[in-house]
C-alpha positions as CSV (number, residue, x, y, z in Angstrom):
1,X,-5.8,-19.0,-20.1
2,X,-6.6,-22.0,-18.0
3,X,-4.7,-25.2,-17.6
4,X,-5.1,-27.7,-20.5
5,X,-5.9,-31.4,-19.8
6,X,-2.8,-32.3,-21.7
7,X,-0.6,-30.3,-19.3
8,X,-2.3,-31.7,-16.1
9,X,-1.8,-35.2,-17.5
10,X,1.9,-34.4,-18.2
11,X,2.3,-33.2,-14.6
12,X,0.7,-36.3,-13.2
13,X,2.9,-38.4,-15.5
14,X,6.1,-36.8,-14.1
15,X,5.3,-37.9,-10.6
16,X,7.3,-41.0,-9.8
17,X,6.8,-43.2,-6.9
18,X,4.2,-45.4,-5.3
19,X,1.6,-42.7,-4.9
20,X,-2.2,-42.8,-5.4
21,X,-2.5,-39.8,-7.8
22,X,-5.5,-37.9,-8.9
23,X,-6.4,-34.4,-9.9
24,X,-9.5,-32.3,-9.4
25,X,-10.7,-29.4,-11.4
26,X,-11.4,-26.4,-9.2
27,X,-12.4,-22.9,-10.4
28,X,-11.1,-23.7,-13.9
29,X,-7.7,-24.9,-12.6
30,X,-6.4,-28.1,-10.9
31,X,-5.3,-29.4,-7.6
32,X,-3.2,-32.6,-7.7
33,X,-3.6,-35.0,-4.9
34,X,-1.0,-37.6,-3.8
35,X,-2.3,-40.2,-1.4
36,X,-5.4,-38.0,-1.0
37,X,-3.2,-35.1,0.1
38,X,-3.4,-31.8,-1.9
39,X,0.2,-31.3,-3.0
40,X,0.4,-29.5,-6.3
41,X,-1.6,-26.5,-7.5
42,X,-1.7,-26.2,-11.3
43,X,-2.8,-22.8,-12.8
44,X,-2.3,-21.6,-16.3
45,X,-0.1,-24.6,-17.2
46,X,2.2,-23.8,-14.3
47,X,2.9,-25.9,-11.2
48,X,2.8,-24.0,-7.9
49,X,3.8,-25.3,-4.5
50,X,3.6,-23.7,-1.1
51,X,6.7,-21.9,0.3
52,X,7.5,-24.2,3.2
53,X,10.7,-24.3,5.3
54,X,11.1,-28.0,4.7
55,X,11.7,-27.4,0.9
56,X,13.4,-24.0,1.1
57,X,16.9,-25.3,0.5
58,X,15.7,-27.4,-2.5
59,X,13.8,-24.5,-4.0
60,X,16.6,-21.9,-3.5
61,X,16.7,-19.7,-6.6
62,X,13.5,-21.1,-8.0
63,X,11.0,-18.8,-9.7
64,X,8.1,-17.6,-7.6
65,X,4.6,-16.6,-8.7
66,X,1.1,-16.0,-7.5
67,X,-1.3,-18.8,-8.7
68,X,-4.5,-16.8,-8.3
69,X,-5.6,-13.3,-7.2
70,X,-5.2,-12.8,-3.5
71,X,-2.9,-15.7,-2.8
72,X,0.5,-15.6,-1.3
73,X,3.6,-16.2,-3.4
74,X,4.3,-19.8,-4.2
75,X,7.3,-21.6,-5.6
76,X,7.0,-22.6,-9.3
77,X,8.1,-26.2,-9.7
78,X,9.9,-27.1,-12.9
79,X,8.3,-30.4,-13.8
80,X,11.0,-31.2,-16.3
81,X,13.6,-31.4,-13.6
82,X,12.8,-35.0,-12.6
83,X,15.3,-35.2,-9.7
84,X,14.0,-32.0,-8.1
85,X,10.4,-33.0,-8.6
86,X,11.0,-36.4,-6.9
87,X,12.7,-34.8,-3.9
88,X,10.2,-32.0,-3.4
89,X,7.2,-34.3,-3.9
90,X,8.5,-36.9,-1.4
91,X,8.8,-34.1,1.2
92,X,5.5,-32.5,0.5
93,X,3.6,-35.7,0.5
94,X,5.1,-36.6,3.8
95,X,4.3,-33.3,5.6
96,X,0.9,-32.5,4.0
97,X,-2.0,-33.7,6.0
98,X,-5.1,-35.4,4.5
99,X,-7.8,-32.8,4.5
100,X,-10.6,-33.3,7.0
101,X,-14.0,-34.1,5.7
102,X,-16.4,-31.1,6.0
103,X,-19.6,-31.8,7.7
104,X,-22.6,-30.2,6.0
105,X,-24.8,-28.2,8.3
106,X,-28.5,-29.2,8.2
107,X,-31.1,-26.5,8.5
């Protein structure tokens, strides 16, 4: 089961703050970008975030899961817990770098 458009729009609607927000469909699932930074991974109507030291205390006791085959365990972010979502997103947006543009190789 892949993520529904309704769910990805719900996730984006839960993000509060002055962020430029967009989502991109990738391999049947979604990546949510805040200020052009990949912050949330949404797979099978579930929001995953990387397990980073900066959010470890906030996510203590949170459910964990594997978003796709071969990935490391991630925290599962409860998007209905607005206070937690606001805190976690603020930290993740701050520490996540903007991805570098890939240069296509010419033959």
